[in-house]
C-alpha positions in Angstrom: 5.6 23.1 9.1 2.4 21.1 9.2 2.1 17.3 9.5 -1.0 15.6 8.0 -1.9 12.0 7.4 -4.6 9.9 5.7 -4.8 6.4 7.0 -7.1 3.9 5.3 -7.9 0.4 6.6 -10.5 -1.9 5.1 -11.5 -5.2 6.7 -15.1 -5.3 5.4 -15.8 -5.7 1.7 -19.1 -6.0 -0.1 -17.7 -8.9 -2.1 -18.5 -12.2 -0.3 -15.5 -14.0 1.1 -13.2 -11.1 0.7 -13.1 -9.7 4.3 -9.7 -9.2 5.9 -8.9 -9.0 9.6 -5.9 -6.8 10.3 -6.4 -3.6 8.3 -8.2 -1.5 11.0 -5.6 -2.6 13.5 -2.9 -1.3 11.1 -4.6 2.1 11.1 -4.7 2.2 14.9 -1.1 1.1 15.3 0.3 3.5 12.8 -1.7 6.4 14.1 -0.3 5.7 17.6 3.3 5.7 16.3 2.7 9.0 14.4 1.5 10.7 17.5 4.1 9.3 19.8 7.2 9.7 17.7 6.5 12.2 15.0 4.4 14.9 16.5 1.2 14.3 14.6 -2.0 15.5 16.2 -5.4 13.8 16.2 -6.9 16.7 14.2 -4.3 16.2 11.5 -4.9 12.5 11.0 -7.9 11.5 8.8 -8.9 7.9 9.2 -11.2 5.9 6.9 -12.1 2.4 8.0 -14.4 -0.3 6.6 -17.6 1.1 5.2 -16.3 4.7 5.5 -13.6 3.9 2.9 -15.7 4.1 -0.3 -14.0 5.0 -3.5 -15.4 8.5 -3.4 -14.3 9.1 0.2 -10.8 7.7 -0.5 -10.3 9.9 -3.5 -11.6 13.0 -1.7 -9.3 12.4 1.3 -6.3 11.8 -0.9 -6.9 14.9 -3.0 -7.4 17.0 0.1 -4.2 15.7 1.6 -2.1 16.5 -1.6 -3.8 19.9 -2.1 -3.1 20.9 1.5 0.7 20.5 1.3 2.8 23.6 1.4 6.6 23.9 1.3 8.1 22.2 4.4 5.0 20.2 5.2 5.1 16.4 5.9 2.3 14.3 4.5 1.6 10.6 4.8 -0.8 8.3 3.0 -1.2 4.8 4.3 -3.5 2.2 2.7 -4.2 -1.2 4.3 -6.5 -3.5 2.4 -6.9 -5.5 -0.8 -5.0 -4.7 -4.0 -5.6 -6.1 -7.5 -5.0 -5.3 -11.1 -7.2 -5.0 -14.2 -6.7 -4.8 -17.9 -5.1 -1.4 -18.9 -7.7 0.9 -20.4 -5.4 3.5 -22.0 -2.3 1.7 -23.2 0.1 3.4 -20.8 1.3 0.2 -19.1 4.0 -2.0 -20.6 2.4 -5.1 -19.1 -1.1 -4.1 -20.2 -2.3 -4.1 -16.5 -3.4 -1.2 -14.3 -2.9 -1.8 -10.5 -5.8 -0.8 -8.3 -6.7 -0.2 -4.7 -9.9 -1.9 -3.5 -12.4 0.3 -1.6 -15.1 -1.2 0.5 -17.6 -0.6 -2.4 -15.3 -2.0 -5.1 -16.9 -1.8 -8.5 -14.8 -3.7 -11.1 -16.2 -1.5 -13.8 -15.2 1.7 -12.0 -11.9 1.1 -10.2 -9.5 3.3 -8.3 -6.5 2.9 -10.6 -2.8 3.7 -10.2 -3.2 6.1 -13.1 -5.4 8.3 -10.9 -3.0 8.1 -8.0 -0.1 9.1 -10.2 -1.9 12.1 -11.6 -2.9 13.2 -8.1 0.6 12.8 -6.6 2.0 14.8 -9.5 0.1 17.8 -8.2 2.2 17.8 -5.1 3.8 21.2 -4.5 7.6 21.5 -4.5 9.2 21.2 -1.1 6.5 19.0 0.3 7.5 15.7 1.8 5.1 12.9 0.9 5.4 9.3 2.1 3.1 6.6 0.7 2.8 3.2 2.4 0.8 0.5 0.6 0.2 -2.6 2.8 -1.6 -4.5 0.1 -0.5 -6.6 -2.9 -1.1 -6.6 -6.6 0.1 -10.1 -7.4 -1.2 -13.6 -7.0 -2.7 -16.6 -8.8 -6.2 -16.0 -10.2 -7.1 -19.6 -9.5 -6.4 -19.3 -5.8 -9.3 -20.5 -3.6 -11.0 -18.1 -1.1 -9.2 -18.3 2.3 -11.4 -19.2 5.3 -12.1 -16.1 7.5 -10.3 -17.6 10.5 -7.1 -18.6 8.6 -3.9 -17.4 10.4 -2.7 -15.7 7.2 -4.8 -14.3 4.3 -3.4 -12.7 1.2 -4.3 -9.1 0.5 -5.2 -9.7 -3.2 -8.5 -9.9 -5.0 -8.6 -11.6 -8.4 -10.2 -9.6 -11.1 -13.4 -11.3 -12.4 -12.6 -10.3 -15.9 -9.6 -12.6 -15.7 -11.5 -15.4 -14.0 -14.0 -15.3 -16.9 -11.2 -15.4 -19.4 -9.6 -18.4 -17.7 -12.9 -20.3 -17.6 -13.6 -19.6 -21.2 -10.2 -20.6 -22.3 -9.2 -17.2 -23.6 -5.7 -15.8 -23.2 -5.3 -13.3 -20.3 -4.4 -9.8 -21.3 -1.1 -8.9 -19.7 0.7 -10.2 -16.6 -1.5 -10.6 -13.6 0.9 -8.9 -11.2 2.5 -5.6 -10.7 3.0 -2.7 -8.3 2.0 0.9 -7.9 5.7 1.9 -8.3 6.9 3.2 -11.7 10.5 1.9 -11.7 11.5 -0.6 -14.4 10.5 -4.1 -13.6 13.9 -5.6 -14.3 15.5 -3.4 -11.6 12.9 -4.5 -9.1 14.2 -8.0 -9.3 17.7 -6.9 -8.5 17.1 -4.6 -5.6 14.4 -3.8 -3.1 15.5 -0.2 -3.0 14.6 1.3 -6.3 15.5 4.7 -7.7 12.5 6.2 -9.3 11.9 9.7 -10.6 8.9 10.4 -8.3 8.6 13.1 -5.6 7.1 10.9 -2.9 8.8 8.1 -1.0 6.9 4.8 -1.6 6.9 1.8 0.6 5.0 -1.2 -0.7 4.3 -4.5 1.1 6.0 -6.9 -1.2 7.9 -7.5 -4.5 5.7 -7.7 -7.6 6.0 -11.5 -7.5 4.8 -11.8 -4.0 1.7 -11.2 -1.8 1.3 -9.2 1.4 0.0 -11.0 4.4 -2.9 -10.3 6.7 -1.7 -12.3 9.6 -2.2 -13.2 13.2 0.7 -11.6 15.0 1.2 -10.8 18.7 -2.2 -12.1 19.7 -4.2 -10.2 17.1 -4.6 -9.7 13.3 -2.4 -7.2 11.6 -0.8 -6.5 8.2 2.7 -8.0 8.4 4.3 -4.9 6.8 2.6 -2.3 9.0 3.1 -4.4 12.2 6.8 -4.7 11.7 7.2 -1.2 10.4 5.7 0.1 13.6 7.8 -2.2 15.7 10.9 -0.9 13.9 9.8 2.7 14.6 9.3 1.9 18.3 12.7 0.3 18.7 14.4 3.3 17.2 12.2 5.8 19.1 11.3 7.2 15.7 14.9 8.1 14.8 15.7 6.3 11.6 16.2 6.9 7.9 14.0 5.5 5.1 16.8 3.0 4.3 17.1 1.9 7.9 13.4 1.6 8.3 13.3 -0.6 5.2 16.2 -2.7 6.5 14.8 -3.3 9.9 11.3 -4.1 8.7 12.6 -6.5 6.1 14.8 -8.3 8.7 11.8 -8.7 11.1 9.6 -10.1 8.3 12.3 -12.6 7.4 12.9 -13.6 11.0 9.2 -14.5 11.3 9.3 -16.5 8.1 7.2 -14.1 6.0 8.2 -14.4 2.3 7.2 -10.9 1.4 10.0 -8.3 1.0 9.0 -4.6 1.2 10.0 -2.3 -1.6 11.3 1.2 -1.1 11.0 3.5 -4.1 11.9 7.1 -4.5 14.8 9.4 -5.5 18.1 7.8 -4.5 19.1 11.0 -2.6 16.2 10.6 -0.3 17.0 7.1 1.0 19.1 8.6 3.8 16.5 11.2 4.8 14.9 10.8 8.2 11.6 9.0 8.0 8.9 11.7 8.1 11.6 14.2 8.6 
C-alpha cells in the first residue's frame, strides 16, 4: 500500500491586491501531520507553493496523483488558496456557474474548473482511497472591497471580473454567484454538513456554499482556519479518528473561536465512519 499526497498553497497572486497570508503555512502544517501520524514520506509528498502553483503545474500534479493510485493506495489532494466561480460554459450546472480553483497565474479566460477536476477524479481506479481537502471558498459578494494585506482575517474568494462588469453595466448576472466543488443537491447542503454524494473520493470543503473560508491570524501566525483546526484535531487524537469525528472536532473548534464557516464533508455515507486516511 502506497501513500501519496499533493499539497498546494498559494499566497502570491499575479492579480494586484489578491495575495493571501496563510496558505503556505497550511501546506507546512498538513505535511507535518501526514508524516507524523499517517506514515507519509517526504518523497511521496508533492508540494506546490506560490509561483510554482501555475495552472499547468497544478493539473500535471493532480493528474499524476490520480494516475498513480493502485488498489489499496491512499491518496490526498489539499488545496489552500482562492476559490471563485465563473459562468458555466457547457450547460451542465443547474445554477449556471462553474466553480474554479485559482492558480497563481489565474487567467479568467482559461480557468481551472470543477468540470476538469470531476473528470480527473472519475479516472480513479477502484479500491483507491482519495481524500480531497479544499481550504478555499466559492461564495461571496462581488461588491466586496479588497481587504488590506495586514487584516487579521481575509476571505479566500476572488470575484470574477465578468460579473463585476455586468454589475457596473446594469446587466443581470448569469446564475448564482456562489457554490461548491461538491456535487450533492444544494437543498441537502442546507440541512446537513455531512452530505451523501455518489463520488468515490471523500471531500472536505472549508465552508457551506453561503459562506466564505477565512485566511486568519491564529496562534501567532497566518493560517487557513479550516486547515489549522483540522491539523489541531488530528494532533489531539494522535491521528486516530474517523472522517465523521474529524469533521465534528474541526467544526467545534471553528465555532469555539467564533469563525462562521462550517466545513462540509461529502462522500458515500458508508465512508463517514472510515478512519481518516485509513
